[in-house]
N, C-alpha and C positions, 0 to 999 in steps of 0.2 A: 349270750343269746343275741342273735342278729335282730336289727330293727327293720321291719318291712317298709320299704319306700312308700311314701304317701301316694305318689302317682300310681304305683302298681295296685295298692289297696283300692284306690278310687276306681280304677279301671275294672278290676275284678268284681267289685260290688255293682257297678253300673252295668256291666255286661252279663254277669252271671248270677246276680241276685243272692239268694241265701246260700247257694253253693260256693260262690266267690267269697262271701263273708266268712263262711266256715273255713275255706282254704286259707285266707289271710290269717285267721285266728290260730290255726295250727301250724303255720309256716315256720316260725322260729323253732318250735320243738322238732318239726320234721327235719329242718336243716341240721340241727345238733345231732339228731339220730343218725343221719347218713354220714356226717362227718366222723362220727365215732365208729359206726359199723364198718365203714369202708376205709378206715385208717387215713383220713384226709386232714391236711392242715391248711387253714385259710391263709392266703398270701396276698390279699389286696381287698380293696373295698368291693362290696357287692354291686352287681349291675342288674338291670332289668329292661324288659320291653313292655309290651302291653299285657303279656300273658304269663311270663315266667320270671323267676329270680335265678340269677346266675352268680355263683360264688367261685372266684378264682382260688385254686387249691393246688397243693402238691401232694402226691400220693406217697405211700410209705417207702417206695423204691426211689423216690426223688423225681418221678415223672410229673411235669406240670400238666394240670388238667383243669376242667371247668365242671362244677356240679350245677346241674340244671334242675330246678324244681318247678312244677307246673300243675295246674288243675287237670286232672285226667278227664277228658271228654272224647267225643267221636273223632275229633281232629287230631288231638295229641296222641291218642292210643296207638296209632300206627307209626309214630316217629321212630321208635327203636327198630321196628321191623324194616322200615325203609333204610335207615342208616346201616343196619346189619347187612342188608342186601347189597348196598353200594360199597360197603367195606372200604371206605375212604376214597374211592374213585370219583372224584369231583365233589365230594361232600366231607364234612367233618367226620372223623372216625369215632364210632361209639366204643367206649372201653368197658362199660358196665351199665346195667339198668335194673330197675325194680318194677316189674310189670304191674304190681298192685297199686302203685302210686304214680307211675309215669316218670319217676325220677331217673335222671341220666347222668352218667359220668362221661364227659366227652374230652377228646383231645383239645389241648389249649391252642387257640388261634390268636392272632394279633387283633384284639378288639379295637385297637387304636386306628386301624386302617380298614375301613369299609370300602367297597367298590364305589360308593358315593363320593369318596374323596378324589376319584379320577375325574379331571375336568372334561367338559364336552359330552357328546352323546354317542359318537361313533365307536370309540374304544370300549366304553362300558356296555354298549349294546352288543358288540361282538363277543365280549367275555360272557355276558349272560347267555347268549345264543349257544356258544361252545359248551358251557356248563350244561345247559339244558339238553343238548344233543347227547352228551355223555350220560346224564341222569336218566333219560327216557329211552335209552338204547335197549333195555331188557324188559321182559314181562314182569308184571307186578306179582308179588307172592299172594297166596291165598289169604283171605281174611280182611283185606283192606276194602274201604268203601269203593263203590264202582260208579264211574261216570254215567253209565246207563241208568242207574237208579236215580242219581241226582238229576239227570235230564228229565226223566219221567215225573219227578216231583215238581220240578220247575214248570213244566208244561201244564201240570194240573193246577198250579197256583196262578196261572196267567189271568183267567177270567175275573177272579176276585181283585187282582191288582189293576186290571183295566178299569173296573168300576170305581176304584179309589182315586185314579189319576184325573186331575181337573182339565187338562188341555188335550184337544184332539191330536195335536202334533206329537205329544208324548205317548198317547195311546197308539198312534201309528207306529212309532219307533218300537214300542214294546211288542206290537204284533209282528213287526218285521224281524225282530230278534228271535221271537218264538218260532216263526216260519223257518228261519235258518237252522234252528236246532232240530225241527221236525225232519228236515232234509237229511240229517246225518245221525239222528238218534238211533237208528237201527244198527249202526256200526260204531259203537262208542269207543272201541279200542281196548287194549289190554296192557299198555306200557305203564311202567312205574312212574307216576308224576309227583313232582315236588309240590305244585299247586300255588306256591307263594314266593316265587324267586323274583326278588326286586333288588335294587342296588344295595340296600341296607341289610339284606340277608346273604351277603357274599363278603367274606372276610379274607384278609391276606394270611398266608401261612408260610412256614419254612419249607415244607416238603413239596408244595405247589404254590404257584403265584396266588391263586384264588381258590377258595373252597365255599360251597353252599352250606348254609345252616338253616335251622328251623323249618324243616319240611312239614307239611300238612298233607301226608300222601293219600293218593287214591290211584285206582287203575282206570286207564282211559287213553284217549287220543292226545298226543303231544300238542295239538293245535289248542287245547284248553289251557296250555301254559303261558301263552304269549302276552296276555293283557297286562300283568304287572310290569313287564319290561317295556311295554309301549307307553305306560302311564308315567314312568319316571322321566322327568325333564321334558314333558310333552310340549311339542310345538306342532301346530296343524301341518305346517309345510314339510315337517320331517316324518310324518306318519307313514307315507308310502315307502320311502327308502328303508325305514326301520322294519316295517312289516316284510318287505322284500328280503332284507338281510336275514332276518330271524327265520323265515320259512326256507330260505336257501341253505343256511347252515344246518338246520334241522332235517333238511330233505323232505319237507312236507308238501303235500298237495295244497296249492294256494286257496282253492275254493273251499276245501274242508277246513283249512286253518281259519279262513275268514268266518265260516260258519260257527266254529267252536269259540272263536273270539267274541263273536256276537252273543254266543251262549253264555260266556263269562259276564258280559255286560248285563244280560238278562238276570243272571244270578244275583249280581250286586244291586240291580234295580228292584228286584223283588224284595230283597232284604231292606232297601230303603223304604219301600212302600209298607212293608210289615212294621217298620219302626215309626210309621205315621206320616211319611212324606206324601205329598199330593202332586209333586212335579219331579221330573227327571232333570238332573243338572250335574255339571262337573266334567272332569277329564274323560271319564269312561263314556259318557254320553257323546262327547265330542269325537271320541275315537269311533263309536258306532256309527255316527253320522258320516264320518269320513270314509269308513269301509263300505257304507251303503251309497256313497256318491251323493250325499245330500248336503 
């Protein structure tokens, strides 16, 4: 029986409460179940992020793979759908899945080499942009979350968040982000989005230099994809060229991309306020101020 890493257990319970506690409790048995049912042999120590346990395995035919076990929620529910749609083009290939639990069998990548191991900012930013251009090239399949619905929910939550913020400058920033979203909310887009592509969600591979992992897919405008890449190794002086590079590689309208990037800041800020914050701070806020010329 595998031992659940303490950091994963702690994160699950902090973020998901009773559901996270239940997931952690049944994780050893669930792991053993899929190892047996899918004929997999563990070949190394388990790995984990904030939300999932990953077991390096070898399949019965000798194929190296990775067994991913995660709590099934509205974000993870679409992962198999997205990976199946991409079919390995710019993303890790899905080998098998169990829709009832969200358990995935994935092609084995080189977990020792994340894109974060590449020094500097220009090359990693270019790689992220080129992957995003590929991943967002096609329409999203039916059944995924839709950016239009997310935008409507965000805008509905703004008045309550404004009342919770202590500073007028923060309230002004939140209002400006909301105003940007209102300008584009009527055309939310229909592309298949990864939603969480940053340096640590890109791994080296044999069949391609770099492949994306861990999508939290939705249907929408590719401009909503840029913020994680802008946050990595953020330097205020580099914001403009990074934004320009990403929008150029993805072929995006700059004004729409700016609006949806501010929408992503709005989303994160609303989550912070929901968690009890009374002030806006951090890299995302600095990016918003930079895009707003403040």
